[in-house]
C-alpha positions as CSV (number, residue, x, y, z in Angstrom):
1,M,-45.0,62.1,6.9
2,D,-43.3,65.3,8.0
3,L,-40.0,63.5,8.2
4,V,-40.4,62.1,4.7
5,E,-41.4,65.5,3.4
6,R,-38.3,67.1,5.0
7,L,-36.0,64.4,3.6
8,A,-37.5,64.7,0.1
9,K,-37.0,68.5,0.3
10,A,-33.4,68.1,1.4
11,A,-32.8,65.5,-1.5
12,R,-34.7,67.8,-3.9
13,L,-37.2,65.2,-4.7
14,N,-40.7,66.1,-5.9
15,L,-42.9,63.4,-4.3
16,T,-46.6,63.0,-4.8
17,P,-48.8,62.7,-1.7
18,A,-49.3,59.0,-2.5
19,E,-45.5,58.5,-2.6
20,T,-45.0,60.4,0.6
21,C,-47.6,58.2,2.3
22,K,-46.0,55.1,0.9
23,Y,-42.5,56.0,1.9
24,A,-43.6,57.1,5.4
25,Q,-45.1,53.7,6.0
26,Q,-41.9,52.0,4.7
27,L,-39.7,54.2,6.9
28,S,-41.9,53.4,9.9
29,V,-41.4,49.7,9.4
30,I,-37.6,50.2,9.2
31,L,-37.5,52.4,12.3
32,D,-39.6,49.9,14.2
33,A,-37.1,47.1,13.3
34,F,-34.3,49.2,14.6
35,N,-36.3,50.0,17.8
36,E,-36.7,46.3,18.4
37,L,-32.9,45.8,18.1
38,D,-32.4,48.6,20.6
39,Q,-34.5,46.6,23.1
40,V,-32.2,43.5,23.0
41,D,-30.1,43.0,26.2
42,T,-26.5,43.0,25.2
43,D,-24.9,43.2,28.6
44,G,-21.8,41.0,28.9
45,V,-21.7,40.3,25.1
46,E,-18.4,41.0,23.4
47,P,-18.7,43.3,20.4
48,S,-18.2,41.5,17.1
49,Y,-16.6,43.7,14.5
50,H,-15.7,40.9,12.1
51,P,-17.2,37.3,11.9
52,I,-13.7,35.8,11.5
53,K,-10.8,36.6,13.8
54,L,-8.2,38.5,11.8
55,E,-4.5,38.0,12.3
56,D,-1.7,40.1,11.1
57,A,0.0,38.4,8.2
58,L,3.0,40.8,8.2
59,R,6.3,39.9,9.8
60,E,7.9,42.0,12.6
61,D,9.7,45.0,11.3
62,E,13.3,44.5,12.2
63,P,16.1,46.6,10.6
64,E,18.7,44.8,8.6
65,K,22.0,46.0,7.2
66,W,21.8,46.4,3.5
67,E,25.0,45.4,1.6
68,W,23.9,46.7,-1.8
69,D,26.0,49.5,-3.3
70,P,23.9,51.5,-5.8
71,L,27.0,53.0,-7.4
72,A,28.8,49.7,-8.1
73,N,28.0,49.6,-11.8
74,V,28.2,53.4,-12.5
75,A,31.0,54.4,-14.8
76,D,31.0,58.1,-13.8
77,A,30.9,57.8,-10.0
78,E,32.4,60.6,-8.1
79,G,32.5,59.8,-4.4
80,R,28.9,58.9,-3.4
81,S,27.4,60.8,-6.4
82,I,27.0,60.2,-10.1
83,R,28.8,62.6,-12.4
84,G,26.5,63.8,-15.2
85,P,27.4,65.4,-18.5
86,K,28.4,69.1,-18.6
87,I,25.6,71.5,-19.5
88,K,26.6,73.7,-22.4
């Protein structure tokens, strides 16, 4: 009950004594279930992070030469730059 009261205070909940007792019982059941899981022997069992084995769908990152010239269709190209209008 003390834990439920501290949690309610931290969450700024105003619980009645009946609600505190009810939630304490429910929390006890939940904690007992986790305690049972802690007792299971898992030595030699591989951890399972995902039920289906995931494979990378991406290709290998290999650099390729790019033959595209971004200034090919620019009328006002000046070297490797674009010449803009003069500012008045």
